[in-house]
N, C-alpha and C positions, 0 to 999 in steps of 0.2 A: 486516421486517429479518431477515436470515439470518445465522447464525453459521457461520464456516468455521474449520477447523483444518487447517493445512498445514505440512508439513516442506519447507523450501526447498532446492532444488538449482538454482542459477542456470542458466537456459537463455536463449535469445534473448528479449529483452524487446521486445514490440511497441511501436511509436510510440504515444504517448498525449498528451492535452492536458487541461488544467484548463478547466472550463466555468464561468468566474467569473460569467457572467451568470445562471447557475442557482443561485447561492449564496444569494440573497436569502431570508431567513427560515430559514436553516440554519446549523449550526455548522461544517460541513465543505464543501469544494468538490467538486462532482462531477468525475469523470474519464471522458473518452471514449477508448475504444480506437480507434485510427485505421487499423490494418492487421491482416491475418491472420484467423484463424478467428473472432475476436470483434469484428471491425470494426463500429463503430456502437453497441456496447453502452456504456451510461453507468451508472455506479454511484458510490456514495459510501461512504467508510469511516466506521464508527462506532468503538466501543471496540476497541482493539487491545492484545494482550499478547504478549510474547515470552518464550520459555523455551528454555533449552539442554538437550538430552538428554545422558545420560551418554556417548553416542558422539560428542558434539560437534555434532550437527545442531541447527538452529534451528527450533523449532516456533513458528508464528505462529497465534494465535487472534484472529479478527477478526469483528466484526459488520459486515455490508454491507447497504446498501439499494440495490436495483435502481431506477434512474431510467428507463432505456430499454433494452428488450431484446425480441427477437422473442417472439411468443406461444408459450408452451410451453417457453421456454428453461429448462434445468435449471441453476440457479446453484450446485448442489452438484456439478456435473461436475468430476472430478478435475483435468483440464487447465485449466479455467477458474479454479478456486481456486488452482492453482499459478501461473497467469498473474497474477492480481491480487496474489498474495503477492509475486511478483517485482517487479511495478510498485511496490508499497509499499517494498520494500527499495531500489529504484532512487531513489525520491523521497527517502528518508532519506539515502542516500549522497550524492546531489547537494546536499542542504541542508547536510550536514556539510562537504563540500568548499568550499562558499561561505562558511562561517563564518570570521571573523578568528581567527588563532591567539591564544591567551591565554597570557601569561607568568605562570605561577602563582607565581613567586618574588616578583612585585610584590604579591601578596595575602597573603604570609606575615606573620603578626603574632606577635612574640615578646614575651611579658609579662615 
């Protein structure tokens, strides 16, 4: 398992897919990168934490486990850690967009 710390600046996000069939026995689903420099690399996220810097940038600290990568692949490569950080943000944004809006006024309780 490798720890990555990255400051995100959204660039082009490569196509990726979840490899659900590889999830058996694990808590998280592996992700395969389908295009670009990292095509064919499969990894899974572990613990992730987000922190905003004083300048407003988002720092992402994440544990990753490489599932499939070429021999000798440097998972600490700056571009790779940037790419998987951007994929993570894309996944979060898509999940937020799919959520049903919540009317918080319905949940207000006045005693």
